[in-house]
C-alpha positions, 0 to 999 in steps of 0.5 A, a space after each residue: 314564226 320568221 325566227 322559228 324559220 331562221 333557226 337551224 335547229 328548228 329547221 333540222 327537226 321538222 327535217 328529220 321528224 322530231 317534235 321540238 328542236 330541244 330534242 337536240 339538246 338531250 341528244 347532245 347532253 346524253 352524249 357528253 354526260 352518258 345519261 340514257 342507256 339500253 333497258 333503262 326506266 326513265 321519266 321526263 317532267 314537262 314532257 310536251 310536245 314530245 322531242 325529248 321522248 323521241 331521243 329517250 325511246 331511241 336510246 333506252 330501246 324496247 326493252 327499256 320504259 319510259 313516263 312522260 308527264 306534263 300538264 298539256 296533253 301530248 300526242 302519242 308516239 307509236 311505241 308500247 314501252 311509253 306512257 303518257 300521263 296528263 299530271 300536275 307534278 306539283 300534285 302528291 298523287 302524281 308520283 304514284 301514278 308515275 311509279 304505277 305505270 313505270 313499274 319500278 323506280 327510274 333509273 334517269 329522271 329528265 326534267 325540262 319543267 318551265 313556268 309560263 313567263 310573265 316577262 318579270 324577271 324576278 317573278 320568273 327566276 322565282 317560278 322556274 326555281 320552284 319547279 326545280 324544287 319540286 323535281 328535287 322533291 320527288 327524286 326520293 320517291 322516283 329515282 334509285 339509288 346511284 340513278 341520273 338526273 337531267 334538270 333545267 335550270 336558270 341563272 338567278 338568285 336561287 342558283 347557287 342554293 339549287 346546285 348546292 341542294 343537287 350536290 347533297 343529292 348527287 356524287 357528281 354535278 355538272 352545269 352546262 349550256 346545250 349547243 341548241 339553246 337560244 341565243 340570249 337565254 339563261 337556260 342552263 342544265 344540270 347533269 347529275 350522277 349517283 343519286 344519294 339521298 339527303 339526311 331524313 329523305 324517304 328511301 322508296 319502298 322496293 
């Protein structure tokens, strides 16, 4: 708790009414890469406690729509264009439930998924990479052609393979570290523009 009180982003989030310091990561990356636009339909995977969703709702406006998904219940936000789904992104039924509530394929998919850390580096890296793979597996179902993705990635043995897959799926991929990332963290984000499909991927029905 003492470390959190010393954290300037934690203090700023409390002062400005954001649910999590991570809101500043998304705000920064959106400014840099133009991920979110007015009227966009957005899916966030790993949405608890809702800090990113607060930024999403500001950027897409009332004409946009968002679905936030997490295993952990999220306290509702006062927004009629937001649906919160308590579900496991690894389950086959979750993607269809997201589409049902979004109403059409997303313009943007955001993934801040992270495993519960065990402290065993190799195990944590493997679990983190598996969640990125899960996100990528969902894209042919959830994300429209030409859409955008922002996903958390970690430096590890699977890092280069994940980047290679992202580059097959998008016309432009940039990896970066957000200013609000905690010191010493191996966390990076991949901002991906221009969604396309790998050979053999199933295109979403219109």
